[in-house]
N, C-alpha and C positions, 0 to 999 in steps of 0.2 A: 428472520437471519436472511431469506434470499435477499432482499434488499440492501444488507449488509454486505453480502459478499459480493454483490452484482457491484459495488460502490469501487472495491477493490478492483474490477476488472475495467470499470471507467477511468480509474486513476491514472492508471500510465499512459493512456490518450489525454488527458487532461496535460499531462506534463508534458510531452511533445508536442501539443498547440500551445502551454504556454511557453517552452524553449523556442520555440519557430516565433511565435508574435512579441514578447516580452523582450529574450534575450539574442532576437535575430540569427537563432541557428538553422542553419540548410540542411536539409535532406537529401542524399543522394538519390539515384532513381531505384534502387533497390529498397531503399529503406522506405519510400514511398511506397510502394506494393506491401509491403510489410506492414506498414500502418493503415494500408487499405483491409488487409487480409483480417487484421484484427479490430479493425471496426466492423466487418461483415460479422465476427464473432459476437463480439459485443451489443450489436445489435440484435440477432438473434436474442440473445439472453434478456435485454429488454423485450423483446417483442415475446417471449414467456411470461413476462411478468405481467403484461395486458394493460399496464399504464404508465405514465410517465414517473419513473422511480425516484421520489423527491427524496427518499432519504440518502438513496445510492448517490445521487447528484452530487448533497449538501456534503456526504463523507467525501466522494472523490474531487470536490472543490475546494475543501478545507483543506486537503492533506496537499493536494496539488499547490495551493499557495504558500502553505508549510514549506514543503521543501524548496519553493522557490524564494522564498525570505531567507532562507538557511543558507542554502547557494549565493545571494547576495550580500548574506549579514556578513561583517569583516572580524566574527568572531569566531576562534577553531570549535573545532564539533563539541569535546567535553565541556569548556567553560559555558558554552550558549547552552547545554543542557542544564549546565548548572542554572544560569540566570532563568530559564524558562519553568524551572522546578519550582525556584522560590518567588516566582511570579503567581505559581497554581497554591502557595501555600495558605494564604487567606481565605482564597476559597475551600480548601479542606477543613479548614478550621472552620470558617462558617457553616460547612455541612455538618461539621461533628456536633456544633452549638445546635443547630437546627435540629439533629436527631438524634436526640440523646441515648435512646435504645441501641445507637450502635457503639455507644463509650460503657453502656452497662453489663452486669455479670450475665444476664441473658439477653444480651441484645441481637446484635447481626449475625455473631458467629455461633454456629452448632458445637463446637469444641475450641481446644485450645490447639491441635494439630491443623484445624480448619483456619485458624488466624494464623498460623504460621507459613501455611501454603502460600495464604494472600501476602504476607510481608515480603516471601520469596519470588514472587511476580515482580517487584521491583528490580531487584537487579537483571533477573532473565528479561524483563522489559526494557532495562538500562543497554545491554550490550548491543542490540539491533540498532537503538536509535540514534547511539552514538558511531557506530557504523554507517548508518544512513546518512546524517550527518557528515561525516568526513566525505563518505562519496559525493555527496551533493557538490561539496566543493571542487573537487576534481575531475568528474565527468561531464559531458556536455548532458545537458539535463533530458533531452530526448532520449538521450542511452540509457540514462537513471530511470525515466518512465518506463520504457521498453525491459528494464530487468526487474522491474516490480511485478511483471507475470508470473515470476517464479513461485512467490510465496502464496498465491492463491491455487497456484498449481501444483504444489506440493500439499497443501490441503485437501482439494480435490483426490491427489491419489493416495495419499495416508484416509483419507473417507471410505474410497472404495476398497482400497488392498487391505488395510487392517480392520476396518469396520463393517464394511461389508455393505454398505448404503449401495442403492440403487444409483446408475448412471442412467438417465432416458435417452433414448436415441438424440430425441432434437438440443440436447443440451453435449452430447459427446458431438454433434456437427460441430457445436459453438466453439467448442474447446479443439476442434479441427483447426479451423480457420484461424484460432488465437496462437497454437500451437506455431501452424505455418508461417505465420507471421512471425513467431518469436525465431526459427529455424533462418529464414530468410533475413533478417534483421543480423543474428548473429553472424551468417555465412558472409555478407557484406563487411560486416566490422573488422573479420577475420582478414577478408582480402583484402580490405583497405590498410589496415596492419601491415601486411606481408610486402602491399607496394610501397608503404613509406620507408621500408626497413632493409 
């Protein structure tokens, strides 16, 4: 679980890197500082894991390249997501055929309400993906990358404030660097927007 959550913190840095290397986006001086701060925070978390987090890297790289492809694809958000979903249908059917317990009466679900909750996850997942795909087409990829620190940060706040999970001091230090980077990036974007208008 820790490596998966770490992937969500590495992903924005991958997006910034891809935006610069592949799309030719340039960072202003304050944005470089923001990226450096976030990198220190993520490095602190990687250090806590104690080894090269392969799961985190695979998650971050795969979603980073997915976003890059979506940004460059000449397809609007919703039609593109429909095509992606249809491409996954054969895999889903294959899984159902290879795992017959999932389709039997005493299969993967304990109750019909559990099955309904799982089906409701489709639309709940669809809305953020459509929004992400639309944003990927209109925002600089470096900005989109930095915005992706919001979701894991909100999950962290929910874990600490609603579920009383313990937040270690070393994790707090890592988050402080990431949040400082977010604040610097946001202020720089706001100042840049004010100068242009």
